[in-house]
C-alpha positions in Angstrom: 112.7 168.4 -76.2 110.7 168.3 -79.5 107.5 170.3 -79.8 104.2 168.6 -79.3 102.9 167.8 -82.8 100.3 164.9 -82.4 97.3 164.0 -80.2 96.8 160.3 -80.1 93.3 159.2 -79.0 93.0 155.7 -77.5 89.3 155.2 -78.1 86.7 153.3 -80.3 85.1 154.3 -83.5 82.0 155.2 -81.6 83.8 158.2 -80.0 86.6 158.9 -82.4 85.0 161.0 -85.1 83.5 163.5 -82.6 86.7 163.8 -80.6 88.8 164.3 -83.7 86.4 167.0 -85.0 86.4 168.8 -81.7 90.2 168.7 -81.5 90.9 169.8 -85.1 88.3 172.6 -85.0 90.1 174.2 -82.0 93.7 173.3 -83.1 93.9 172.8 -86.8 97.8 172.8 -86.8 98.1 169.6 -84.7 97.7 166.1 -86.1 95.0 164.1 -84.4 94.8 160.3 -84.8 93.2 157.4 -83.0 94.0 153.8 -82.2 91.6 151.2 -80.8 94.2 149.1 -79.0 97.4 150.4 -77.2 99.5 147.8 -79.0 98.9 149.8 -82.2 101.1 152.5 -80.8 104.1 150.2 -81.3 103.8 150.6 -85.1 104.9 154.2 -84.7 108.5 155.1 -84.2 109.9 156.3 -80.9 110.7 159.7 -82.5 107.0 160.1 -83.4 105.8 159.1 -80.0 108.1 161.6 -78.3 106.2 164.4 -79.9 102.8 163.0 -79.0 100.3 163.2 -76.1 98.0 160.2 -75.5 94.4 160.5 -74.3 92.4 157.4 -73.5 88.6 158.1 -73.8 86.1 155.3 -73.3 88.7 152.6 -73.8 88.6 149.3 -71.9 92.3 148.6 -72.5 95.2 148.9 -70.1 98.3 150.6 -71.4 101.5 148.9 -70.3 104.2 151.0 -68.7 106.7 150.3 -71.5 104.3 152.0 -73.9 103.6 154.9 -71.5 107.3 155.6 -71.3 107.5 156.2 -75.0 104.9 159.0 -75.0 106.8 162.3 -74.8 103.9 164.5 -73.6 102.3 162.2 -71.0 99.3 160.0 -71.2 95.9 160.7 -69.7 92.8 158.6 -69.1 89.1 159.5 -68.7 87.9 157.4 -65.9 84.1 157.0 -66.1 83.6 157.6 -62.4 84.6 160.0 -59.6 87.8 159.6 -57.6 85.9 157.8 -54.9 85.0 154.9 -57.3 88.3 153.8 -58.9 88.6 150.6 -60.7 86.2 148.2 -62.6 82.5 149.0 -63.2 82.2 152.2 -61.1 78.7 152.8 -62.4 77.4 149.7 -60.8 79.1 150.1 -57.4 77.9 153.7 -57.2 74.3 152.7 -57.8 74.6 149.9 -55.3 75.7 152.4 -52.7 72.9 154.8 -53.7 75.5 157.5 -54.2 73.8 160.9 -54.6 76.4 162.3 -57.1 78.7 160.9 -59.7 81.4 162.2 -62.0 84.2 161.8 -64.5 87.9 161.9 -63.5 90.8 162.7 -65.9 94.1 161.5 -64.6 97.6 160.9 -65.7 98.1 157.3 -66.6 100.6 155.2 -64.7 101.5 151.5 -64.5 98.9 151.1 -61.7 95.2 151.5 -62.6 93.4 154.6 -61.4 96.2 156.0 -59.2 97.7 158.8 -61.3 97.6 162.5 -60.6 94.1 163.9 -61.2 94.1 166.8 -63.7 90.4 167.2 -64.4 87.0 166.4 -62.9 83.3 167.0 -63.7 80.5 165.9 -61.4 76.7 165.7 -61.6 73.7 164.6 -59.5 72.4 161.1 -60.0 68.7 161.3 -60.8 66.1 159.5 -58.8 65.5 155.9 -59.9 68.5 156.1 -62.2 69.5 152.7 -63.8 72.9 151.7 -65.1 72.3 152.7 -68.7 71.1 156.1 -67.7 74.2 156.6 -65.6 76.4 155.5 -68.5 74.7 158.0 -70.8 75.1 160.9 -68.3 78.7 160.0 -67.8 79.4 159.9 -71.5 78.0 163.4 -71.8 80.1 164.6 -68.9 83.2 163.0 -70.6 82.6 164.9 -73.8 82.0 168.1 -71.9 85.3 167.7 -69.9 87.2 166.9 -73.1 85.9 170.0 -74.7 87.0 172.1 -71.7 90.5 170.7 -72.0 91.1 170.6 -75.7 93.5 173.5 -75.6 95.6 171.7 -72.9 95.6 168.5 -74.9 96.6 170.0 -78.2 98.7 173.1 -77.2 100.2 172.7 -73.8 103.9 171.9 -74.0 104.1 170.8 -70.4 102.2 168.2 -68.3 98.6 169.1 -67.4 98.3 170.7 -64.0 97.1 168.7 -61.1 93.9 169.8 -59.3 93.1 169.5 -55.6 91.5 166.0 -55.7 92.8 162.6 -54.6 91.7 159.0 -55.2 89.9 157.3 -52.4 88.0 154.1 -51.8 88.6 150.5 -52.9 89.9 149.9 -56.4 87.2 147.5 -57.6 88.0 144.6 -59.8 86.1 142.1 -62.0 86.3 139.7 -59.0 84.5 142.2 -56.8 81.7 142.4 -59.4 81.5 138.6 -59.6 81.2 138.5 -55.8 78.3 140.9 -55.8 76.6 138.7 -58.5 76.7 135.7 -56.2 73.2 135.7 -54.7 72.9 133.7 -51.5 69.6 131.7 -51.1 68.8 133.5 -47.8 69.4 137.0 -49.1 66.9 139.6 -47.9 64.5 141.1 -50.3 66.0 144.6 -49.8 69.5 143.4 -50.5 68.3 141.3 -53.5 66.7 144.4 -55.0 69.9 146.4 -54.5 72.0 143.8 -56.2 69.6 143.4 -59.1 69.3 147.1 -59.6 73.1 147.7 -59.6 74.5 144.4 -61.1 71.6 142.8 -62.9 72.6 144.3 -66.3 76.0 142.6 -66.2 79.5 144.1 -66.8 79.8 142.1 -70.0 81.3 139.2 -68.1 79.2 138.4 -65.0 75.5 138.0 -64.3 73.7 137.4 -61.0 73.5 133.7 -60.1 72.6 131.2 -57.4 74.4 128.0 -56.4 71.9 125.3 -55.3 73.1 121.7 -54.6 76.4 122.5 -56.2 74.8 123.7 -59.5 75.1 127.2 -60.7 71.9 128.9 -62.0 72.0 132.3 -63.8 69.2 134.6 -62.8 67.4 136.3 -65.8 65.7 139.7 -65.4 
């Protein structure tokens, strides 16, 4: 098998410069590039991809199995939540559950979302009265920290990253689950309404809390 020569980052411009700088500083002999969409990987030849490792960091895009098969040194994803909150919008569901702790999970990418072998994890306590944006910010910091801890593995290890003793658990949440939580029934209790608004009121970029009265849908502004 050809030697690992390239680290490909599936990320956005917001994260890319910092991740590239961190990687090159530690491993100046390896090429580090980034793409914003997995389809961009198809512009590279199969020989190139066979000598690459893919790391998805802060990306919202799913990587198809036919692309994953082309990556010679495996593909890994930073899931912005702990193994107990796989799937869509883990921040929101953790706050709804009043979870005391949270974390970041690094796992091997497979054709099924958030099911691959877990190879890294970092957790932290959720502060009192934490809102969604605060939790997102804390999670981003934890993601950077975990990336820094694993740079040598990403850029130098010629074999797959080693599994750690953690397994996925819990329901894999979807966009439909988020939309369901945004449906506010007219007879909802005050306690439950406050929980919903605290966790889901900031939206997931698609859904916002709403009421249906007389067959008409009313968005709830906060």
